[in-house]
C-alpha positions in Angstrom: 34.9 -6.2 -18.9 35.6 -8.8 -20.9 35.5 -8.8 -24.8 34.9 -11.2 -27.3 37.7 -10.1 -30.2 38.8 -12.3 -33.0 42.7 -13.7 -32.7 43.7 -11.9 -35.5 43.2 -9.2 -33.6 44.2 -9.9 -30.5 47.4 -10.8 -31.4 48.2 -7.5 -33.0 46.8 -5.8 -29.4 49.3 -8.5 -27.7 51.9 -7.1 -29.9 50.9 -3.2 -29.6 50.3 -3.0 -33.3 46.7 -2.8 -32.6 46.0 0.3 -29.9 42.6 0.5 -30.2 39.5 -1.7 -30.0 36.4 -0.5 -32.3 33.2 -1.3 -31.0 29.4 0.0 -32.2 28.2 0.0 -28.8 29.8 1.7 -26.2 30.0 0.2 -22.5 29.7 2.3 -19.2 32.2 5.1 -18.4 33.6 3.3 -15.3 34.7 0.7 -17.7 39.0 1.0 -16.4 40.1 -2.3 -17.8 39.4 -5.4 -20.8 40.1 -8.5 -20.1 40.7 -10.3 -23.6 38.8 -13.5 -24.9 40.1 -14.7 -28.3 37.0 -16.1 -30.2 37.4 -19.2 -32.7 39.9 -21.1 -33.0 41.8 -20.0 -29.7 38.8 -19.8 -27.3 40.4 -19.1 -24.0 41.3 -15.4 -22.1 44.5 -14.6 -23.0 45.0 -11.0 -21.4 44.3 -7.9 -20.4 44.2 -4.2 -21.0 43.8 -0.6 -19.5 41.4 1.6 -21.7 43.3 4.8 -21.3 40.2 7.0 -23.5 37.1 6.1 -25.0 36.9 7.6 -28.3 32.8 8.6 -29.7 32.5 10.0 -33.0 31.1 10.2 -36.3 33.4 7.2 -38.3 35.7 9.8 -40.2 36.5 12.0 -36.8 37.3 8.3 -35.2 39.2 7.1 -38.2 41.6 10.5 -38.3 41.9 10.3 -34.2 43.1 6.0 -34.6 44.3 5.4 -38.0 47.8 5.4 -37.2 47.4 2.7 -34.7 44.3 1.3 -35.8 45.9 -2.3 -36.5 42.8 -2.4 -39.2 42.7 -1.5 -43.0 40.7 1.2 -43.8 38.2 -1.0 -45.9 38.0 -3.1 -42.7 37.1 0.0 -41.2 34.8 1.1 -43.4 32.7 -2.1 -44.0 32.0 -2.5 -40.2 30.5 0.8 -39.8 29.0 0.7 -43.4 25.6 2.9 -42.7 26.5 3.7 -38.9 26.5 7.4 -37.7 28.6 6.6 -35.1 32.2 5.3 -33.9 33.8 3.9 -30.8 37.2 3.3 -29.9 38.8 2.2 -26.9 42.5 3.6 -26.4 44.1 0.6 -24.6 47.4 0.7 -22.7 49.3 -0.9 -20.0 48.5 -4.8 -22.0 49.3 -7.6 -20.5 49.3 -11.3 -21.6 48.6 -13.9 -19.5 51.5 -16.5 -19.0 49.1 -19.3 -19.1 45.3 -19.1 -20.7 42.0 -19.6 -19.3 39.1 -20.4 -20.2 35.8 -19.0 -19.5 34.7 -20.9 -17.2 38.0 -20.6 -14.7 36.5 -16.8 -15.0 32.9 -17.5 -13.8 31.7 -17.3 -17.4 29.4 -19.7 -18.9 29.6 -18.0 -23.0 31.4 -16.0 -24.8 29.6 -13.1 -25.2 28.5 -11.5 -28.6 30.5 -8.5 -28.0 30.9 -7.7 -24.6 29.6 -8.2 -20.6 30.3 -6.5 -17.4 32.5 -8.7 -15.1 
């Protein structure tokens, strides 16, 4: 699946500081790879990562399992899940940065997804 991710978070993913990607909506269970699209101002597909695990639980339980390698502050996390009963965290592995980033049109996508799309 192709995920739209803020460039600040993308950099942390590519350097290994952020080993989880957090979402409010879960993808299909058969997704094994995430293609990373860095949003504005980068607006390029910059790398990919394997999905090693998907953690789905209430936000407090997910934070307890992911906080050490979340790559985000507790405050940012709490604001993201404010009022939500469920949190999803994708455990990322085998992260690779493309030598040359590509545009969405290069991979047959017309516009950036709000959250994610299946490829």
